[in-house]
DSSP file (Angstrom, degrees, kcal/mol; ACC not computed):
  #  RESIDUE AA STRUCTURE BP1 BP2  ACC     N-H-->O    O-->H-N    N-H-->O    O-->H-N    TCO  KAPPA ALPHA  PHI   PSI    X-CA   Y-CA   Z-CA
    1    1 A X              0   0    0      0, 0.0    66,-3.4     0, 0.0     2,-0.5   0.000 360.0 360.0 360.0 132.5  102.7    5.0 -158.1
    2    2 A X  E     -A   66   0A   0     64,-0.2     2,-0.3    36,-0.1    64,-0.2  -0.841 360.0-177.6 -97.2 129.8  100.3    6.7 -160.4
    3    3 A X  E     -A   65   0A   0     62,-2.7    62,-2.3    -2,-0.5     2,-0.3  -0.834  12.4-137.0-123.6 163.5  101.4    7.4 -164.0
    4    4 A X  E     -AB  64  37A   0     33,-3.0    33,-2.7    -2,-0.3     2,-0.3  -0.844  15.4-173.8-129.9 156.0   99.6    9.1 -166.8
    5    5 A X  E     -A   63   0A   0     58,-1.7    58,-2.7    -2,-0.3     2,-0.5  -0.995   9.2-158.6-144.4 142.0   98.8    8.9 -170.5
    6    6 A X  E     +A   62   0A   0     -2,-0.3     2,-0.3    56,-0.2    56,-0.2  -0.994  29.6 153.4-120.9 128.2   97.1   11.2 -172.9
    7    7 A X  E     -A   61   0A   0     54,-2.2    54,-2.8    -2,-0.5     2,-0.2  -0.952  51.5 -86.6-146.0 161.0   95.7    9.6 -176.1
    8    8 A X  E >   -A   60   0A   0     -2,-0.3     3,-2.1    52,-0.2    52,-0.2  -0.529  46.2-118.8 -64.5 140.4   93.1   10.1 -178.7
    9    9 A X  G >  S+     0   0    0     50,-3.1     3,-1.2     1,-0.3    -1,-0.1   0.851 114.1  57.7 -54.1 -36.2   89.9    8.4 -177.4
   10   10 A X  G 3  S+     0   0    0      1,-0.3    -1,-0.3    49,-0.2     3,-0.2   0.713 114.0  38.2 -68.2 -19.3   90.0    6.0 -180.3
   11   11 A X  G <  S+     0   0    0     -3,-2.1    -1,-0.3     1,-0.1    -2,-0.2  -0.085  79.7 113.3-122.0  33.6   93.5    4.8 -179.4
   12   12 A X    <   +     0   0    0     -3,-1.2    -1,-0.1    -5,-0.1    -2,-0.1   0.431  42.4 121.2 -88.3   1.1   93.3    4.8 -175.6
   13   13 A X        -     0   0    0     -3,-0.2     3,-0.4     1,-0.1     2,-0.2  -0.251  63.8-134.9 -64.0 153.0   93.6    1.0 -175.2
   14   14 A X  S    S+     0   0    0      1,-0.2    -1,-0.1     2,-0.1    20,-0.1  -0.302  75.0 107.6-102.1  46.5   96.4   -0.4 -173.2
   15   15 A X  S    S-     0   0    0     -2,-0.2    -1,-0.2    18,-0.1    19,-0.1   0.562  79.1-129.3-102.2 -10.8   97.4   -3.1 -175.7
   16   16 A X     >  +     0   0    0     -3,-0.4     4,-2.3    16,-0.2    17,-0.9   0.626  62.9 136.9  74.4  12.8  100.6   -1.6 -177.1
   17   17 A X  H  >  +     0   0    0      1,-0.2     4,-2.4     2,-0.2     5,-0.2   0.870  64.0  54.9 -64.4 -39.6   99.4   -2.0 -180.6
   18   18 A X  H  > S+     0   0    0      1,-0.2     4,-2.4     2,-0.2     5,-0.3   0.937 112.5  42.5 -60.2 -47.3  100.6    1.4 -181.9
   19   19 A X  H  > S+     0   0    0     14,-0.6     4,-2.7     1,-0.2    12,-0.4   0.882 112.0  55.5 -66.5 -37.5  104.2    0.8 -180.7
   20   20 A X  H  < S+     0   0    0     -4,-2.3    10,-3.1     1,-0.2    -2,-0.2   0.909 114.6  39.5 -61.3 -40.5  104.0   -2.8 -182.0
   21   21 A X  H  < S+     0   0    0     -4,-2.4    -2,-0.2     8,-0.2    -1,-0.2   0.895 134.2  17.3 -74.7 -40.6  103.1   -1.5 -185.5
   22   22 A X  H  < S-     0   0    0     -4,-2.4     7,-0.3    -5,-0.2    -3,-0.2   0.595  92.2-136.0-113.6 -14.7  105.3    1.5 -185.7
   23   23 A X     <  -     0   0    0     -4,-2.7     2,-0.3    -5,-0.3     5,-0.2  -0.185  18.2-138.4  76.4 178.7  108.0    1.2 -183.1
   24   24 A X        -     0   0    0      3,-3.5     3,-0.2    -4,-0.1     5,-0.1  -0.893  35.5 -76.7-158.3-176.7  109.1    4.1 -180.9
   25   25 A X  S    S+     0   0    0     -2,-0.3    73,-0.2     1,-0.2     3,-0.1   0.886 132.4  33.0 -57.7 -38.7  112.2    5.8 -179.5
   26   26 A X  S    S+     0   0    0      1,-0.1     2,-0.3    69,-0.1    -1,-0.2   0.462 122.4  40.8-103.6  -3.1  112.4    3.0 -176.9
   27   27 A X  S    S-     0   0    0     -3,-0.2    -3,-3.5    71,-0.2    68,-0.1  -1.000  71.0-130.1-145.8 143.3  111.1    0.0 -178.8
   28   28 A X    >   -     0   0    0     67,-0.5     3,-1.6    -2,-0.3    -5,-0.3  -0.447  49.5 -76.6 -82.1 164.0  111.5   -1.4 -182.4
   29   29 A X  T 3  S+     0   0    0     -7,-0.3    -8,-0.2     1,-0.2    -9,-0.2  -0.305 119.9  43.1 -54.0 145.3  108.5   -2.4 -184.5
   30   30 A X  T 3  S+     0   0    0    -10,-3.1     2,-0.6   -11,-0.3    -1,-0.2   0.222  89.8 101.9  99.0 -13.4  107.1   -5.7 -183.4
   31   31 A X    <   -     0   0    0     -3,-1.6     2,-0.3   -12,-0.4    -1,-0.2  -0.912  67.0-140.6-107.2 114.3  107.4   -4.9 -179.7
   32   32 A X        +     0   0    0     -2,-0.6     2,-0.3   -12,-0.1    96,-0.2  -0.543  33.5 163.4 -72.4 135.6  104.1   -4.0 -178.0
   33   33 A X        -     0   0    0    -17,-0.9   -14,-0.6    -2,-0.3     2,-0.4  -0.994  31.0-149.2-153.2 147.3  104.5   -1.2 -175.5
   34   34 A X  E     - C   0 125A   0     91,-2.0    91,-3.1    -2,-0.3     2,-0.5  -0.974  20.3-145.7-117.4 132.9  102.4    1.3 -173.6
   35   35 A X  E     + C   0 124A   0     -2,-0.4     2,-0.3    89,-0.2    89,-0.2  -0.862  22.3 169.9-108.5 131.9  103.9    4.7 -172.7
   36   36 A X  E     - C   0 123A   0     87,-2.6    87,-2.8    -2,-0.5     2,-0.3  -0.853  21.0-137.5-131.6 164.3  103.1    6.6 -169.6
   37   37 A X  E     -BC   4 122A   0    -33,-2.7   -33,-3.0    -2,-0.3    85,-0.2  -0.907  23.4-119.4-125.6 155.8  104.5    9.7 -167.8
   38   38 A X  S    S+     0   0    0     83,-2.1     2,-0.3    -2,-0.3   -36,-0.1   0.786  97.8  22.5 -63.8 -28.5  105.2   10.4 -164.2
   39   39 A X  S  > S-     0   0    0     82,-0.2     4,-2.1   -35,-0.1   -35,-0.2  -0.929  76.5-118.8-136.5 160.3  102.8   13.3 -164.1
   40   40 A X  H  > S+     0   0    0     -2,-0.3     4,-2.1     1,-0.2     5,-0.1   0.876 115.2  55.3 -64.8 -37.2   99.8   14.5 -166.1
   41   41 A X  H  > S+     0   0    0      2,-0.2     4,-2.1     1,-0.2    -1,-0.2   0.898 108.3  47.1 -66.2 -38.6  101.7   17.6 -167.1
   42   42 A X  H  > S+     0   0    0      2,-0.2     4,-2.8     1,-0.2     5,-0.2   0.900 109.7  54.0 -67.7 -38.8  104.6   15.6 -168.5
   43   43 A X  H  X S+     0   0    0     -4,-2.1     4,-2.3     1,-0.2    -2,-0.2   0.897 108.0  51.1 -59.0 -38.8  102.1   13.4 -170.4
   44   44 A X  H  X S+     0   0    0     -4,-2.1     4,-2.7     2,-0.2    -2,-0.2   0.921 111.0  46.7 -65.3 -44.0  100.7   16.6 -171.8
   45   45 A X  H  X S+     0   0    0     -4,-2.1     4,-2.3     2,-0.2    -2,-0.2   0.908 111.5  51.5 -64.5 -41.0  104.1   17.9 -173.0
   46   46 A X  H  X S+     0   0    0     -4,-2.8     4,-0.7     1,-0.2    -2,-0.2   0.916 113.5  44.6 -62.1 -42.4  104.9   14.5 -174.4
   47   47 A X  H >< S+     0   0    0     -4,-2.3     3,-0.8    -5,-0.2    -2,-0.2   0.919 111.0  55.0 -65.9 -42.8  101.7   14.5 -176.4
   48   48 A X  H >< S+     0   0    0     -4,-2.7     3,-1.6     1,-0.3    -2,-0.2   0.894 104.9  51.1 -59.8 -43.8  102.2   18.1 -177.5
   49   49 A X  H 3< S+     0   0    0     -4,-2.3    -1,-0.3     1,-0.3    -2,-0.2   0.684 110.5  50.8 -71.4 -15.0  105.6   17.5 -179.0
   50   50 A X  T << S+     0   0    0     -3,-0.8     2,-0.4    -4,-0.7    -1,-0.3   0.224  93.1  96.0-102.2  13.6  104.2   14.6 -181.0
   51   51 A X  S <  S-     0   0    0     -3,-1.6     2,-0.2    -4,-0.0     5,-0.1  -0.888  81.0-114.8-109.3 133.3  101.3   16.6 -182.4
   52   52 A X    >   -     0   0    0     -2,-0.4     3,-1.9     3,-0.2     5,-0.1  -0.453  22.0-133.7 -63.5 129.6  101.3   18.3 -185.8
   53   53 A X  T 3  S+     0   0    0      1,-0.3     3,-0.2    -2,-0.2    -1,-0.2   0.766 104.8  52.9 -59.2 -27.0  101.1   22.1 -185.2
   54   54 A X  T 3  S+     0   0    0      1,-0.2     2,-0.5     2,-0.0    -1,-0.3   0.544 103.7  61.3 -86.2  -6.5   98.4   22.4 -187.9
   55   55 A X    <   -     0   0    0     -3,-1.9     2,-0.3     3,-0.0    -1,-0.2  -0.764  69.5-160.6-126.5  86.6   96.2   19.8 -186.4
   56   56 A X        -     0   0    0     -2,-0.5    -3,-0.1    -3,-0.2     2,-0.1  -0.508  32.5-117.4 -63.5 124.6   95.0   20.6 -182.9
   57   57 A X        -     0   0    0     -2,-0.3     2,-0.3    -5,-0.1    88,-0.3  -0.352  30.9-166.4 -70.2 143.8   93.9   17.2 -181.5
   58   58 A X        +     0   0    0      1,-0.2   -49,-0.2    86,-0.1    86,-0.1  -0.819  64.6  33.0-119.9 165.1   90.3   16.6 -180.5
   59   59 A X  S    S+     0   0    0     -2,-0.3   -50,-3.1     1,-0.2     2,-0.2   0.847  77.3 163.5  58.2  37.5   88.8   13.8 -178.5
   60   60 A X  E     -AD   8 143A   0     83,-0.6    83,-2.3   -52,-0.2     2,-0.3  -0.582  18.1-164.2 -82.2 149.6   91.8   13.5 -176.2
   61   61 A X  E     -AD   7 142A   0    -54,-2.8   -54,-2.2    81,-0.3     2,-0.4  -0.977  13.5-141.8-131.9 148.9   91.5   11.6 -173.0
   62   62 A X  E     -AD   6 141A   0     79,-2.9    79,-2.0    -2,-0.3     2,-0.4  -0.914  23.3-177.6-105.7 136.6   93.8   11.5 -169.9
   63   63 A X  E     -A    5   0A   0    -58,-2.7   -58,-1.7    -2,-0.4     2,-0.3  -0.999  11.4-152.8-137.3 132.6   94.1    8.1 -168.2
   64   64 A X  E     -A    4   0A   0     -2,-0.4    74,-2.8    75,-0.3     2,-0.4  -0.715   4.6-162.4-101.7 159.3   96.0    7.1 -165.1
   65   65 A X  E     -AE   3 137A   0    -62,-2.3   -62,-2.7    -2,-0.3     2,-0.6  -0.997  12.8-139.4-138.7 135.3   97.4    3.8 -164.2
   66   66 A X  E     -AE   2 136A   0     70,-3.2    70,-1.6    -2,-0.4     2,-0.6  -0.859  10.1-162.0-101.2 123.5   98.4    2.6 -160.7
   67   67 A X        -     0   0    0    -66,-3.4    68,-0.1    -2,-0.6    -2,-0.0  -0.924  24.7-126.6-102.8 118.0  101.6    0.6 -160.4
   68   68 A X    >   -     0   0    0     -2,-0.6     3,-1.8     1,-0.1    67,-0.0  -0.211  15.7-117.3 -63.9 153.1  101.7   -1.2 -157.1
   69   69 A X  T 3  S+     0   0    0      1,-0.3    -1,-0.1     3,-0.0    -2,-0.0   0.714 113.7  60.6 -62.7 -20.9  104.7   -0.8 -154.7
   70   70 A X  T 3  S+     0   0    0      2,-0.1     2,-0.5     0, 0.0    -1,-0.3   0.469  81.6  99.7 -87.5  -1.4  105.4   -4.5 -155.1
   71   71 A X  S <  S-     0   0    0     -3,-1.8     2,-0.1    63,-0.0    36,-0.1  -0.755  75.3-128.4 -87.4 121.8  105.9   -4.3 -158.9
   72   72 A X        -     0   0    0     -2,-0.5    37,-0.6    34,-0.1     2,-0.5  -0.427  20.8-158.7 -69.6 144.0  109.6   -4.2 -159.8
   73   73 A X  E     -f  109   0A   0     -2,-0.1     2,-0.2    34,-0.1    37,-0.2  -0.985   5.2-149.3-126.4 121.0  110.7   -1.3 -162.1
   74   74 A X  E     -f  110   0A   0     35,-2.3    37,-3.4    -2,-0.5     2,-0.4  -0.594  20.9-150.8 -82.0 153.5  113.8   -1.5 -164.2
   75   75 A X  E     -f  111   0A   0     35,-0.2     2,-0.5    -2,-0.2    37,-0.2  -0.981  16.8-155.2-135.3 139.8  115.5    1.9 -164.9
   76   76 A X        -     0   0    0     35,-2.8    37,-0.3    -2,-0.4     2,-0.3  -0.961  22.4-150.9-108.8 122.7  117.6    3.5 -167.6
   77   77 A X    >   -     0   0    0     -2,-0.5     3,-2.1     1,-0.1     4,-0.2  -0.709  19.5-123.5 -97.6 147.1  119.7    6.3 -166.3
   78   78 A X  G >  S+     0   0    0     -2,-0.3     3,-2.0     1,-0.3    -1,-0.1   0.865 109.8  60.7 -54.8 -41.4  120.8    9.3 -168.4
   79   79 A X  G 3  S+     0   0    0      1,-0.3    -1,-0.3    -3,-0.0     4,-0.1   0.587 101.4  55.1 -68.8  -7.0  124.5    8.7 -167.8
   80   80 A X  G <  S+     0   0    0     -3,-2.1    -1,-0.3     2,-0.1     2,-0.2   0.372  93.7  91.4-100.6   1.7  124.1    5.2 -169.4
   81   81 A X  S <  S-     0   0    0     -3,-2.0     4,-0.0    -4,-0.2    13,-0.0  -0.615  87.3 -95.2 -97.3 155.5  122.7    6.6 -172.6
   82   82 A X    >   -     0   0    0     -2,-0.2     3,-1.8     1,-0.1     4,-0.1  -0.315  39.1-110.7 -63.0 153.7  124.6    7.7 -175.8
   83   83 A X  T 3  S+     0   0    0      1,-0.3     3,-0.4     2,-0.1    -1,-0.1   0.797 117.7  49.8 -57.4 -30.2  125.4   11.4 -176.0
   84   84 A X  T >  S+     0   0    0      1,-0.2     3,-1.8     2,-0.1     7,-0.3   0.057  71.1 122.3 -97.7  25.3  122.9   11.8 -178.8
   85   85 A X  T <  S+     0   0    0     -3,-1.8    -1,-0.2     1,-0.3     6,-0.2   0.709  71.0  55.6 -64.0 -20.6  120.0   10.1 -177.1
   86   86 A X  T 3  S+     0   0    0     -3,-0.4    -1,-0.3    -4,-0.1    -2,-0.1   0.412  82.9 116.4 -92.6   2.8  117.8   13.1 -177.4
   87   87 A X    <   -     0   0    0     -3,-1.8     2,-0.4     2,-0.1     4,-0.2  -0.229  67.3-101.8 -70.0 159.8  118.1   13.5 -181.2
   88   88 A X  S    S+     0   0    0      2,-0.1     2,-0.2     1,-0.0    -2,-0.1  -0.997 108.8  37.7-128.1 126.7  115.2   13.2 -183.6
   89   89 A X  S    S-     0   0    0     -2,-0.4     3,-0.1     1,-0.0    -2,-0.1   0.570 111.7-110.8 -68.4 163.0  114.8   10.8 -185.2
   90   90 A X        -     0   0    0     -2,-0.2     2,-0.2     1,-0.1    -2,-0.1  -0.250  27.1-106.7 -66.5 148.3  115.9    8.6 -182.3
   91   91 A X    >>  -     0   0    0     -7,-0.3     3,-1.6    -4,-0.2     4,-0.6  -0.545  27.7-123.5 -72.2 140.7  119.2    6.8 -182.4
   92   92 A X  H 3> S+     0   0    0      1,-0.3     4,-1.9    -2,-0.2     3,-0.3   0.746 102.3  76.7 -59.3 -25.2  118.7    3.0 -182.9
   93   93 A X  H 3> S+     0   0    0      1,-0.2     4,-1.9     2,-0.2    -1,-0.3   0.813  90.4  56.3 -58.2 -30.0  120.6    2.1 -179.7
   94   94 A X  H <> S+     0   0    0     -3,-1.6     4,-2.3     2,-0.2    -1,-0.2   0.919 106.1  48.0 -70.0 -42.9  117.6    3.2 -177.6
   95   95 A X  H  X S+     0   0    0     -4,-0.6     4,-2.5    -3,-0.3   -67,-0.5   0.847 109.5  54.9 -65.3 -32.5  115.2    0.8 -179.3
   96   96 A X  H  X S+     0   0    0     -4,-1.9     4,-2.4     2,-0.2    -1,-0.2   0.921 107.7  49.5 -64.7 -43.2  117.8   -2.0 -178.9
   97   97 A X  H  X S+     0   0    0     -4,-1.9     4,-2.1     1,-0.2    -2,-0.2   0.928 112.4  47.6 -60.3 -45.2  117.8   -1.2 -175.1
   98   98 A X  H  X S+     0   0    0     -4,-2.3     4,-2.6     1,-0.2    -2,-0.2   0.889 110.7  50.9 -64.5 -39.6  114.1   -1.4 -175.0
   99   99 A X  H  X S+     0   0    0     -4,-2.5     4,-3.1     2,-0.2     5,-0.3   0.901 108.6  51.8 -66.0 -39.5  113.9   -4.6 -176.9
  100  100 A X  H  X S+     0   0    0     -4,-2.4     4,-2.0     2,-0.2    -2,-0.2   0.910 111.1  48.1 -62.4 -41.5  116.5   -6.2 -174.6
  101  101 A X  H  X S+     0   0    0     -4,-2.1     4,-1.4     2,-0.2     5,-0.5   0.947 114.2  46.8 -60.8 -48.4  114.3   -5.2 -171.6
  102  102 A X  H  < S+     0   0    0     -4,-2.6     3,-0.5     1,-0.2    -2,-0.2   0.936 114.4  45.4 -60.5 -49.6  111.2   -6.5 -173.3
  103  103 A X  H  < S+     0   0    0     -4,-3.1    -1,-0.2     1,-0.2    -2,-0.2   0.825 108.2  57.7 -67.3 -31.5  112.8   -9.8 -174.3
  104  104 A X  H  < S-     0   0    0     -4,-2.0    -1,-0.2    -5,-0.3    -2,-0.2   0.809  85.8-163.2 -67.8 -29.6  114.4  -10.3 -170.9
  105  105 A X     <  +     0   0    0     -4,-1.4    25,-0.1    -3,-0.5    -3,-0.1   0.746  42.4 134.0  53.5  31.2  110.9  -10.1 -169.3
  106  106 A X  S    S+     0   0    0     -5,-0.5     2,-0.3     1,-0.2   -34,-0.1   0.803  73.4  13.6 -77.1 -29.3  112.2   -9.4 -165.8
  107  107 A X        -     0   0    0     -6,-0.3    -1,-0.2   -36,-0.1    -2,-0.1  -0.965  59.5-136.6-144.7 159.3  109.7   -6.6 -165.2
  108  108 A X  S    S+     0   0    0    -36,-0.4    18,-2.3    -2,-0.3     2,-0.4   0.505  90.7  59.6 -89.8  -6.5  106.6   -5.1 -166.7
  109  109 A X  E     -fG  73 125A   0    -37,-0.6   -35,-2.3    16,-0.2     2,-0.5  -0.984  56.3-172.2-132.7 132.2  107.9   -1.6 -166.3
  110  110 A X  E     -fG  74 124A   0     14,-2.5    14,-3.0    -2,-0.4     2,-0.5  -0.988  16.3-149.4-120.1 120.6  110.9    0.3 -167.7
  111  111 A X  E     +fG  75 123A   0    -37,-3.4   -35,-2.8    -2,-0.5     2,-0.3  -0.786  23.8 174.3 -90.2 126.9  111.6    3.7 -166.3
  112  112 A X  E     - G   0 122A   0     10,-2.7    10,-3.1    -2,-0.5     2,-0.1  -0.934  34.7-100.8-131.0 152.8  113.3    6.0 -168.9
  113  113 A X  E     - G   0 121A   0    -37,-0.3     2,-0.3    -2,-0.3     8,-0.2  -0.462  41.0-111.4 -71.0 146.8  114.2    9.7 -168.9
  114  114 A X        -     0   0    0      6,-2.6     6,-0.2     3,-0.7    -1,-0.1  -0.606  13.0-148.8 -75.3 134.7  111.9   12.0 -170.8
  115  115 A X  S    S+     0   0    0     -2,-0.3     3,-0.4     1,-0.2    -1,-0.2   0.849 100.9  52.5 -68.7 -33.7  113.5   13.5 -173.9
  116  116 A X  S    S+     0   0    0      1,-0.3     2,-0.3   -74,-0.1    -1,-0.2   0.917 132.5   9.3 -68.6 -44.7  111.4   16.6 -173.4
  117  117 A X  S >  S-     0   0    0      3,-0.1     3,-2.7     1,-0.1    -3,-0.7  -0.803  71.7-165.5-137.2  91.6  112.5   17.1 -169.7
  118  118 A X  T 3  S+     0   0    0     -3,-0.4   -40,-0.2    -2,-0.3    -4,-0.1   0.670  85.4  63.7 -59.2 -18.6  115.4   14.7 -169.0
  119  119 A X  T 3  S+     0   0    0     -6,-0.1    -1,-0.3     2,-0.1     2,-0.2   0.548  98.9  68.4 -80.5  -5.5  115.1   15.2 -165.2
  120  120 A X  S <  S-     0   0    0     -3,-2.7    -6,-2.6    -6,-0.2     2,-0.4  -0.706  81.1-120.3-112.3 166.2  111.6   13.6 -165.3
  121  121 A X  E     - G   0 113A   0     -2,-0.2   -83,-2.1    -8,-0.2     2,-0.3  -0.836  16.9-170.0-117.4 142.0  110.6   10.1 -166.0
  122  122 A X  E     -CG  37 112A   0    -10,-3.1   -10,-2.7    -2,-0.4     2,-0.4  -0.786  20.4-138.0-112.1 164.8  108.5    8.2 -168.6
  123  123 A X  E     -CG  36 111A   0    -87,-2.8   -87,-2.6    -2,-0.3     2,-0.6  -0.991   4.9-154.3-132.4 130.8  107.5    4.6 -168.2
  124  124 A X  E     -CG  35 110A   0    -14,-3.0   -14,-2.5    -2,-0.4     2,-0.4  -0.908  19.6-159.7-101.1 124.3  107.4    1.9 -170.9
  125  125 A X  E     -CG  34 109A   0    -91,-3.1   -91,-2.0    -2,-0.6     2,-0.8  -0.869  14.6-140.7-109.8 140.2  104.9   -0.9 -170.0
  126  126 A X    >   -     0   0    0    -18,-2.3     3,-1.5    -2,-0.4     6,-0.2  -0.858  12.9-165.5 -96.5 104.8  104.9   -4.4 -171.4
  127  127 A X  T 3  S+     0   0    0     -2,-0.8    -1,-0.1     1,-0.3   -94,-0.1   0.597  86.1  50.8 -72.4  -8.4  101.2   -5.2 -171.9
  128  128 A X  T 3  S+     0   0    0    -96,-0.2    -1,-0.3     4,-0.1     2,-0.1   0.337  82.1 116.9-107.4   7.4  101.9   -8.9 -172.3
  129  129 A X  S X  S-     0   0    0     -3,-1.5     3,-1.6     1,-0.1     4,-0.4  -0.469  76.6-119.0 -72.3 146.5  104.0   -9.3 -169.1
  130  130 A X  T 3  S+     0   0    0      1,-0.3     3,-0.3     2,-0.1    -1,-0.1   0.739 113.2  52.0 -59.2 -24.3  102.6  -11.6 -166.5
  131  131 A X  T >  S+     0   0    0      1,-0.2     3,-1.9     2,-0.1     4,-0.3   0.591  83.3  90.2 -88.4 -10.7  102.4   -8.7 -164.0
  132  132 A X  G X  S+     0   0    0     -3,-1.6     3,-2.0     1,-0.3    -1,-0.2   0.872  78.3  60.7 -56.8 -40.4  100.5   -6.3 -166.3
  133  133 A X  G 3  S+     0   0    0     -4,-0.4    -1,-0.3    -3,-0.3    -2,-0.1   0.679  93.1  68.5 -62.7 -13.6   97.0   -7.5 -165.1
  134  134 A X  G <  S+     0   0    0     -3,-1.9    -1,-0.3    -4,-0.1    -2,-0.2   0.648  79.3  99.5 -77.7 -14.3   98.0   -6.3 -161.6
  135  135 A X  S <  S-     0   0    0     -3,-2.0     2,-0.6    -4,-0.3   -68,-0.2  -0.465  71.7-134.7 -73.7 143.9   97.9   -2.7 -162.7
  136  136 A X  E     -E   66   0A   0    -70,-1.6   -70,-3.2    -2,-0.1     2,-0.5  -0.888  17.9-157.4 -98.1 123.4   94.8   -0.6 -161.9
  137  137 A X  E     -E   65   0A   0     -2,-0.6   -72,-0.2   -72,-0.2     3,-0.1  -0.892  10.7-141.0-105.1 126.3   93.7    1.4 -164.9
  138  138 A X        -     0   0    0    -74,-2.8     2,-0.2    -2,-0.5     3,-0.0  -0.199  29.7 -85.0 -77.9 171.4   91.6    4.5 -164.2
  139  139 A X        -     0   0    0      1,-0.1   -75,-0.3   -76,-0.1     2,-0.1  -0.526  48.2-111.5 -72.8 142.3   88.6    5.8 -166.1
  140  140 A X        -     0   0    0     -2,-0.2     2,-0.4   -77,-0.1   -77,-0.2  -0.486  33.7-164.8 -73.2 147.5   89.5    8.0 -169.0
  141  141 A X  E     -D   62   0A   0    -79,-2.0   -79,-2.9    -2,-0.1    -3,-0.0  -0.985  30.5 -91.7-132.5 145.5   88.5   11.6 -168.7
  142  142 A X  E     -D   61   0A   0     -2,-0.4     2,-0.4   -81,-0.2   -81,-0.3  -0.218  44.0-170.0 -56.5 142.7   88.3   14.3 -171.4
  143  143 A X  E     +D   60   0A   0    -83,-2.3   -83,-0.6  -136,-0.1     2,-0.3  -0.997   9.6 173.0-134.8 139.6   91.5   16.3 -171.9
  144  144 A X        -     0   0    0     -2,-0.4     2,-0.2   -85,-0.1   -86,-0.1  -0.994  29.0-118.0-143.2 150.5   92.2   19.4 -173.9
  145  145 A X        -     0   0    0     -2,-0.3     2,-0.3   -88,-0.3     5,-0.0  -0.518  41.0 -95.4 -80.5 152.3   95.1   21.7 -174.3
  146  146 A X    >   -     0   0    0     -2,-0.2     3,-2.4     1,-0.1     4,-0.3  -0.535  35.8-127.4 -62.0 129.1   94.9   25.4 -173.3
  147  147 A X  G >  S+     0   0    0      1,-0.3     3,-1.7    -2,-0.3     4,-0.2   0.751 104.3  71.9 -56.4 -24.1   94.1   27.2 -176.6
  148  148 A X  G >  S+     0   0    0      1,-0.3     3,-1.0     2,-0.2    -1,-0.3   0.732  84.0  69.2 -64.9 -19.3   97.0   29.5 -176.1
  149  149 A X  G <  S+     0   0    0     -3,-2.4    -1,-0.3     1,-0.2    -2,-0.2   0.698  99.8  49.2 -69.8 -16.9   99.4   26.6 -176.9
  150  150 A X  G <  S+     0   0    0     -3,-1.7    -1,-0.2    -4,-0.3    -2,-0.2   0.389  81.3 119.5-103.8   1.7   98.2   26.7 -180.5
  151  151 A X    <         0   0    0     -3,-1.0    -3,-0.0    -4,-0.2     0, 0.0  -0.381 360.0 360.0 -71.9 150.2   98.6   30.4 -181.2
  152  152 A X              0   0    0     -2,-0.1    -1,-0.1     0, 0.0    -4,-0.0   0.411 360.0 360.0 -98.5 360.0  100.9   31.4 -183.9
């Protein structure tokens, strides 16, 4: 399965350092994680909602990662989430779920629903899991948003 990520070129590493430092919806600070989306278009929407409207990003890159069919994927289903799981800021229960997945170390991949489009999936990757080196990471390629997305 091919999954996608859009990042600033300077932060395109697959080391999980950003999540480790700052935490995320699905992980608390201290837990390294890499976030991917099922499609490039969902990755673009995920990046867009996390971008300051006054600062159009430059030097973005799109990167794919291939998860082999033999790699187990744990999954979080919408019906198992608290009713307020889509709120901002995120409810702490989600980071607790992600930390339990990380600490359990059963899989290198956690499939979660997208807050932006709950019928689509994002993937949390554990970069220190023993299976992580089995992933194939593609070459980064320049990415830019359509300028119409920034009109006022």
